Every structure is written in structure tokens, then in C-alpha cells.
C-alpha positions in Angstrom: -42.1 38.9 63.0 -44.8 41.5 63.6 -44.8 44.3 61.1 -43.5 47.6 62.4 -42.7 50.1 59.6 -40.5 52.2 61.9 -38.2 49.3 62.5 -38.3 47.9 59.0 -38.0 51.0 56.8 -34.9 51.1 54.7 -33.3 52.8 51.7 -35.0 52.6 48.3 -31.8 51.2 46.9 -32.1 48.2 49.2 -35.6 47.5 48.0 -34.3 47.7 44.4 -31.5 45.3 45.2 -33.9 42.9 46.9 -35.6 42.4 43.6 -32.4 42.3 41.6 -30.2 40.1 43.8 -30.5 39.3 47.5 -26.7 38.7 47.7 -26.0 42.1 46.3 -28.4 43.5 48.9 -26.5 41.8 51.7 -23.1 43.0 50.5 -24.4 46.6 50.0 -25.8 46.7 53.5 -22.4 45.5 54.9 -20.7 48.5 53.2 -19.2 46.4 50.4 -19.9 48.6 47.5 -18.6 47.9 44.1 -20.5 50.6 42.3 -17.6 53.0 42.2 -15.8 50.7 39.8 -18.8 50.3 37.4 -19.1 52.1 34.1 -22.9 51.3 34.1 -23.3 53.1 37.5 -21.3 56.0 36.3 -23.5 56.2 33.2 -26.6 56.3 35.5 -25.1 59.1 37.6 -24.4 61.2 34.5 -27.9 60.5 33.2 -29.4 61.7 36.5 -27.3 64.9 36.4 -28.1 65.8 32.8 -31.8 64.7 32.5 -34.6 67.2 33.0 -32.3 70.2 33.7 -35.2 72.6 34.0 -36.9 70.8 36.9 -35.8 72.3 40.2 -37.2 69.7 42.6 -34.6 67.0 42.0 -33.0 64.5 44.4 -35.4 65.1 47.3 -34.0 63.5 50.5 -36.6 62.3 52.9 -35.7 61.2 56.5 -32.1 60.7 55.4 -33.5 57.4 54.0 -35.0 58.0 50.5 -33.7 60.0 47.6 -36.5 60.7 45.2 -35.3 61.8 41.8 -38.0 64.3 41.0 -41.1 65.4 43.0 -43.9 67.6 41.8 -47.5 68.3 43.0 -48.9 64.9 41.8 -46.0 62.6 41.1 -42.7 61.3 42.3 -40.5 60.4 39.4 -37.7 58.0 39.1 -35.2 58.4 36.3 -33.8 55.1 34.9 -31.6 54.4 31.9 -33.5 51.5 30.6 -36.3 49.1 31.5 -34.1 46.0 31.8 -34.8 45.9 35.6 -38.4 46.8 35.3 -39.7 44.9 38.3 -36.9 46.2 40.7 -37.5 49.8 39.4 -41.3 49.4 39.8 -41.1 48.1 43.3 -38.6 50.7 44.4 -41.1 53.4 43.2 -43.9 51.5 44.9 -41.9 51.6 48.1 -41.4 55.4 47.8 -45.2 55.8 47.4 -45.8 53.5 50.4 -43.2 55.4 52.5 -44.7 58.7 51.7 -48.2 57.4 52.5 -46.8 56.5 56.0 -45.9 60.2 56.3 -49.4 61.3 55.2 -48.4 62.2 51.7 -50.3 60.8 48.7 -48.7 60.8 45.3 -48.6 58.8 42.1 -45.4 57.4 40.8 -43.8 57.6 37.4 -40.7 55.9 36.1 -39.0 57.7 33.2 -36.8 55.3 31.1 -34.8 58.0 29.5 -32.9 56.0 26.9 -36.1 54.4 25.6 -38.2 57.5 26.0 -40.8 55.5 27.8 -42.8 56.2 31.0 -44.6 53.9 33.4 -47.2 55.4 35.8 -47.8 53.7 39.1 -50.5 53.9 41.7 -50.3 52.4 45.2 -52.9 49.7 45.8 -53.6 47.6 48.9 -52.1 44.6 47.1 -48.9 46.5 46.5 -48.8 47.8 50.1 -49.0 44.1 51.3 -46.2 43.2 48.9 -44.0 46.0 50.2 -44.6 45.0 53.8 -43.6 41.4 53.0 -40.5 42.7 51.1 -39.5 44.8 54.1 -39.7 41.8 56.4 -37.7 39.7 54.0 -35.1 42.4 53.6 -34.7 42.6 57.4 -34.3 38.8 57.5 -31.6 38.9 54.8 -29.7 41.8 56.4 -29.4 40.1 59.8 -27.8 36.9 58.4 -24.2 36.2 59.3 -23.4 35.2 55.7 -24.6 36.5 52.4 -27.3 34.5 50.5 -25.9 31.8 48.3 -24.9 32.8 44.8 -27.7 32.5 42.3 -26.7 32.7 38.7 -28.9 35.3 37.0 -29.0 36.4 33.4 -27.5 39.8 34.2 -24.7 38.8 36.6 -22.0 39.5 34.1 -23.0 43.2 33.8 -23.3 43.6 37.6 -20.7 45.7 39.5 -20.4 42.8 42.0 -19.7 40.2 39.4 -16.0 39.8 40.1 -16.7 39.7 43.8 -19.4 37.1 43.6 -17.6 34.7 41.3 -14.5 34.3 43.5 -14.5 30.6 44.5 -16.5 30.1 47.7 -16.7 27.0 49.9 -20.1 25.3 50.1 -20.9 24.6 53.7 -23.5 21.9 54.1 
């Protein structure tokens, strides 16, 4: 597939889910959302609402596609509870930087892990741009499948909002 950003652009959540679990990504895209039943997701929403109350530029919606937690002159900032999903958080922020670059906006990224009082600064590089482009192509491929990707047992499955859904007995088709 040729790379066409306009056809491949997607929500930041989907980029995050791609790096966490491709099955979760597929379900989420099909409107199967289990997050409403998750205490961990609720905890994250409360954290978003209560963190950095003096900052006014919060939850910036871009193209009805991206919701950036905080934006200032130099940085976009993502607020996360902990660094347990570091790579997914990192790549979601990289995607936001990439997306903004496509709009002619150059920023740096920052992930604020509130619970750990830790920050990670991110700059978009050519290598990261190529990684995001491959990711967008792969996401597109996953979303157009008739069936979800096979179940892959991951160390964090039991804490996932989709756990009960995924571990219902499923027939293996060969």
C-alpha cells in the first residue's frame, strides 16, 4: 500500500492500542468498548480532570481526531498515571508530533507520569516518522480485517478492560 497520510490518519488512542494489543485495537475500532466498566480507566479520567488545574489549554481537539491533554508554546503534553505502558504512551505522543508536523506545527512532546512524578521529553526524528508511517499502514490493515487478531497472552491482560471479553472461549479456525 502506498503511504497517504490523509487516508491513514487515525485517533491517538488507536496508535496507543496498536502498541498495547492489536486485538483491543480491532475491538475498539468496531465500537466494542469495555472502558466504561473499568476502574483503571475511571482512575485515569479522574487524574486527567484533577491534574494541572491552573493550565487552561487542556484537552485540545484537533481535526475531531486527536485530543491532546495539554498544549503550550513549545510542548504538547500527555498525562499518564504510570509508566507501565511506556512504549505505547511514547508512540502515541510521537504520533501527535507527527500529525501536527503534517499541519505545519512543530512542537516537542512531554509525557507526565503523574503518579511517579516523572517526565519524558520527546522529539520527532526521521526514524520515528518512518516508524509512525509503518504503524499507520499496519493499523489500517488490522482495522480492515473481518475478524480480530488472534488472542495473544500478554503480561497485563488480567488488568485490561477487555479481559473478560477476550477470554471467552473462541474456536480456532485453521
